[in-house]
N, CA, C and O of each residue as an XYZ file, in Angstrom:
320
protein
N      -3.912      7.412     61.546
C      -4.560      8.708     61.535
C      -3.866      9.690     60.587
O      -4.428     10.727     60.236
N      -2.661      9.358     60.185
C      -1.929     10.224     59.279
C      -2.685     10.487     57.979
O      -2.684     11.622     57.503
N      -3.337      9.467     57.382
C      -4.098      9.767     56.156
C      -5.204     10.789     56.376
O      -5.480     11.602     55.494
N      -5.843     10.756     57.552
C      -6.899     11.727     57.826
C      -6.335     13.136     57.958
O      -6.943     14.103     57.497
N      -5.171     13.245     58.588
C      -4.537     14.556     58.735
C      -4.115     15.091     57.374
O      -4.315     16.269     57.075
N      -3.531     14.226     56.549
C      -3.131     14.648     55.207
C      -4.336     15.047     54.363
O      -4.272     16.015     53.606
N      -5.427     14.308     54.491
C      -6.626     14.622     53.720
C      -7.192     15.974     54.126
O      -7.650     16.739     53.277
N      -7.162     16.269     55.419
C      -7.675     17.550     55.892
C      -6.808     18.699     55.391
O      -7.313     19.781     55.089
N      -5.518     18.464     55.304
C      -4.611     19.537     54.909
C      -4.571     19.737     53.389
O      -4.567     20.874     52.916
N      -4.542     18.665     52.639
C      -4.342     18.770     51.194
C      -5.580     18.445     50.366
O      -5.595     18.701     49.162
N      -6.602     17.895     50.978
C      -7.798     17.516     50.241
C      -7.681     16.092     49.727
O      -6.590     15.618     49.411
N      -8.813     15.423     49.648
C      -8.821     14.028     49.226
C      -8.407     13.856     47.772
O      -7.725     12.889     47.434
N      -8.806     14.770     46.921
C      -8.516     14.621     45.499
C      -7.023     14.696     45.214
O      -6.535     14.005     44.320
N      -6.294     15.516     45.948
C      -4.860     15.636     45.728
C      -4.109     14.375     46.133
O      -3.025     14.102     45.617
N      -4.683     13.604     47.059
C      -4.039     12.372     47.494
C      -4.410     11.194     46.595
O      -3.751     10.155     46.638
N      -5.434     11.341     45.798
C      -5.884     10.259     44.942
C      -6.595      9.161     45.703
O      -6.640      8.019     45.243
N      -7.156      9.486     46.868
C      -7.856      8.499     47.682
C      -9.348      8.820     47.660
O      -9.758      9.961     47.874
N     -10.146      7.796     47.400
C     -11.600      7.963     47.393
C     -12.080      8.207     48.822
O     -11.521      7.625     49.752
N     -13.088      9.040     49.029
C     -13.590      9.307     50.389
C     -14.023      8.045     51.136
O     -13.841      7.951     52.349
N     -14.595      7.075     50.419
C     -14.994      5.829     51.081
C     -13.763      5.062     51.565
O     -13.798      4.432     52.622
N     -12.705      5.114     50.810
C     -11.461      4.471     51.229
C     -10.884      5.139     52.457
O     -10.367      4.472     53.353
N     -10.972      6.455     52.497
C     -10.490      7.200     53.653
C     -11.317      6.842     54.893
O     -10.775      6.728     55.992
N     -12.613      6.669     54.715
C     -13.476      6.277     55.833
C     -13.090      4.892     56.343
O     -13.033      4.664     57.551
N     -12.827      3.975     55.428
C     -12.407      2.627     55.824
C     -11.087      2.651     56.580
O     -10.933      1.951     57.581
N     -10.147      3.438     56.118
C      -8.852      3.554     56.796
C      -9.047      4.132     58.197
O      -8.429      3.660     59.151
N      -9.883      5.128     58.324
C     -10.151      5.725     59.633
C     -10.819      4.749     60.584
O     -10.473      4.698     61.764
N     -11.776      3.970     60.082
C     -12.465      2.990     60.920
C     -11.510      1.886     61.360
O     -11.569      1.436     62.505
N     -10.638      1.451     60.470
C      -9.656      0.433     60.832
C      -8.693      0.969     61.885
O      -8.279      0.239     62.785
N      -8.341      2.244     61.770
C      -7.481      2.862     62.766
C      -8.135      2.905     64.137
O      -7.486      2.642     65.150
N      -9.421      3.238     64.170
C     -10.138      3.260     65.446
C     -10.254      1.864     66.047
O     -10.089      1.685     67.253
N     -10.540      0.877     65.201
C     -10.636     -0.491     65.701
C      -9.303     -0.960     66.269
O      -9.264     -1.601     67.319
N      -8.230     -0.648     65.591
C      -6.911     -1.027     66.086
C      -6.571     -0.283     67.378
O      -5.998     -0.860     68.302
N      -6.923      0.989     67.434
C      -6.632      1.786     68.630
C      -7.344      1.218     69.857
O      -6.762      1.169     70.941
N      -8.596      0.791     69.697
C      -9.367      0.292     70.825
C      -9.336     -1.229     70.932
O     -10.193     -1.814     71.595
N      -8.370     -1.878     70.296
C      -8.222     -3.329     70.391
C      -8.114     -3.810     71.837
O      -8.766     -4.797     72.178
N      -7.329     -3.169     72.705
C      -7.279     -3.632     74.105
C      -8.649     -3.599     74.796
O      -8.965     -4.482     75.593
N      -9.443     -2.600     74.495
C     -10.780     -2.507     75.075
C     -11.663     -3.638     74.594
O     -12.396     -4.233     75.384
N     -11.604     -3.945     73.302
C     -12.409     -5.035     72.751
C     -11.981     -6.385     73.326
O     -12.827     -7.229     73.622
N     -10.680     -6.590     73.483
C     -10.178     -7.840     74.057
C     -10.674     -7.997     75.489
O     -11.142     -9.069     75.873
N     -10.573     -6.937     76.274
C     -11.025     -6.991     77.668
C     -12.524     -7.260     77.754
O     -12.962     -8.047     78.593
N     -13.304     -6.624     76.908
C     -14.756     -6.819     76.939
C     -15.135     -8.238     76.510
O     -16.020     -8.849     77.109
N     -14.475     -8.761     75.486
C     -14.793    -10.100     75.000
C     -14.393    -11.178     76.016
O     -15.040    -12.222     76.102
N     -13.346    -10.928     76.770
C     -12.894    -11.888     77.772
C     -13.652    -11.749     79.090
O     -13.481    -12.578     79.983
N     -14.487    -10.714     79.229
C     -15.219    -10.494     80.473
C     -14.297    -10.072     81.600
O     -14.487    -10.469     82.750
N     -13.302     -9.269     81.271
C     -12.309     -8.831     82.257
C     -12.981     -7.966     83.308
O     -13.806     -7.108     82.994
N     -12.611     -8.208     84.584
C     -13.220     -7.463     85.686
C     -12.843     -5.987     85.667
O     -13.533     -5.170     86.277
N     -11.758     -5.629     84.977
C     -11.323     -4.238     84.894
C     -11.505     -3.662     83.492
O     -10.729     -2.806     83.068
N     -12.510     -4.118     82.784
C     -12.717     -3.689     81.402
C     -12.935     -2.175     81.306
O     -12.460     -1.538     80.366
N     -13.642     -1.609     82.263
C     -13.896     -0.157     82.219
C     -12.592      0.614     82.445
O     -12.334      1.610     81.770
N     -11.788      0.161     83.377
C     -10.499      0.817     83.632
C      -9.571      0.676     82.428
O      -8.828      1.605     82.110
N      -9.605     -0.469     81.761
C      -8.798     -0.663     80.558
C      -9.264      0.283     79.465
O      -8.446      0.844     78.736
N     -10.583      0.466     79.344
C     -11.115      1.423     78.365
C     -10.630      2.838     78.659
O     -10.216      3.556     77.749
N     -10.680      3.239     79.927
C     -10.251      4.596     80.299
C      -8.765      4.783     80.003
O      -8.366      5.811     79.457
N      -7.947      3.795     80.360
C      -6.523      3.867     80.052
C      -6.299      3.950     78.551
O      -5.485      4.744     78.080
N      -7.025      3.126     77.803
C      -6.902      3.121     76.351
C      -7.347      4.452     75.757
O      -6.733      4.947     74.811
N      -8.396      5.026     76.298
C      -8.912      6.295     75.793
C      -7.945      7.447     76.067
O      -7.697      8.281     75.196
N      -7.407      7.484     77.280
C      -6.572      8.621     77.675
C      -5.106      8.475     77.271
O      -4.468      9.465     76.912
N      -4.566      7.263     77.323
C      -3.142      7.074     77.036
C      -2.877      6.144     75.859
O      -1.721      5.860     75.545
N      -3.928      5.668     75.208
C      -3.751      4.749     74.097
C      -3.050      5.365     72.906
O      -2.497      4.643     72.076
N      -3.059      6.668     72.803
C      -2.389      7.334     71.677
C      -0.879      7.253     71.799
O      -0.160      7.440     70.817
N      -0.390      6.971     73.020
C       1.041      6.727     73.179
C       1.268      5.236     72.979
O       0.395      4.428     73.295
N       2.386      4.878     72.479
C       2.665      3.463     72.255
C       2.711      2.712     73.581
O       2.195      1.599     73.684
N       3.324      3.314     74.590
C       3.445      2.656     75.893
C       2.066      2.445     76.521
O       1.789      1.361     77.034
N       1.205      3.452     76.490
C      -0.131      3.321     77.057
C      -0.941      2.248     76.358
O      -1.684      1.510     77.005
N      -0.808      2.152     75.040
C      -1.546      1.152     74.270
C      -1.060     -0.259     74.612
O      -1.868     -1.172     74.780
N       0.255     -0.433     74.715
C       0.816     -1.746     75.040
C       0.421     -2.155     76.458
O       0.074     -3.313     76.692
N       0.470     -1.225     77.397
C       0.063     -1.529     78.778
C      -1.400     -1.957     78.813
O      -1.743     -2.928     79.488
N      -2.258     -1.250     78.100
C      -3.678     -1.615     78.064
C      -3.876     -2.994     77.431
O      -4.713     -3.771     77.893
N      -3.121     -3.302     76.387
C      -3.252     -4.599     75.727
C      -2.778     -5.728     76.639
O      -3.436     -6.764     76.731
N      -1.652     -5.540     77.308
C      -1.155     -6.562     78.238
C      -2.139     -6.745     79.384
O      -2.421     -7.874     79.785
N      -2.659     -5.655     79.911
C      -3.633     -5.728     81.001
C      -4.890     -6.470     80.555
O      -5.469     -7.233     81.328
N      -5.308     -6.251     79.322
C      -6.503     -6.922     78.805
C      -6.310     -8.430     78.720
O      -7.276     -9.185     78.826
N      -5.065     -8.877     78.528
C      -4.784    -10.303     78.418
C      -4.416    -10.951     79.755
O      -4.139    -12.150     79.791
N      -4.405    -10.189     80.851
C      -4.104    -10.790     82.155
C      -5.254    -11.691     82.585
O      -6.341    -11.649     82.010
N      -5.000    -12.497     83.595
C      -5.977    -13.480     84.054
C      -7.276    -12.814     84.497
O      -7.277    -11.757     85.127
N      -8.361    -13.457     84.152
C      -9.686    -12.974     84.529
C     -10.138    -13.752     85.758
O     -10.156    -14.983     85.746
N     -10.501    -13.037     86.818
C     -10.977    -13.684     88.039
C     -12.469    -13.903     87.922
O     -13.242    -12.962     87.741
N     -12.856    -15.149     88.028
C     -14.271    -15.516     87.950
C     -14.891    -15.505     89.352
O     -14.288    -15.992     90.308
N     -16.092    -14.949     89.462
C     -16.797    -14.927     90.743
C     -17.357    -16.324     91.024
O     -17.849    -16.999     90.120
N     -17.278    -16.732     92.247
C     -17.897    -18.019     92.553
C     -17.004    -18.849     93.323
O     -17.356    -19.975     93.675
């Protein structure tokens, strides 16, 4: 997110970064930030919504993001 903050403060032209490149960097940052949520959803985790909420509220901290990622990789209980 640092490139977005720098772009807002100094302008894209001063950084020498094309706006499309800045958009790509921002999208990659969002995908990385919500990686635990995507992992939980793809695995069909029973607590996927709770993992999303944790990721949304505390994912900006390193500890919150790691906890959400570890939780997303925990065992999935299958009904039946």
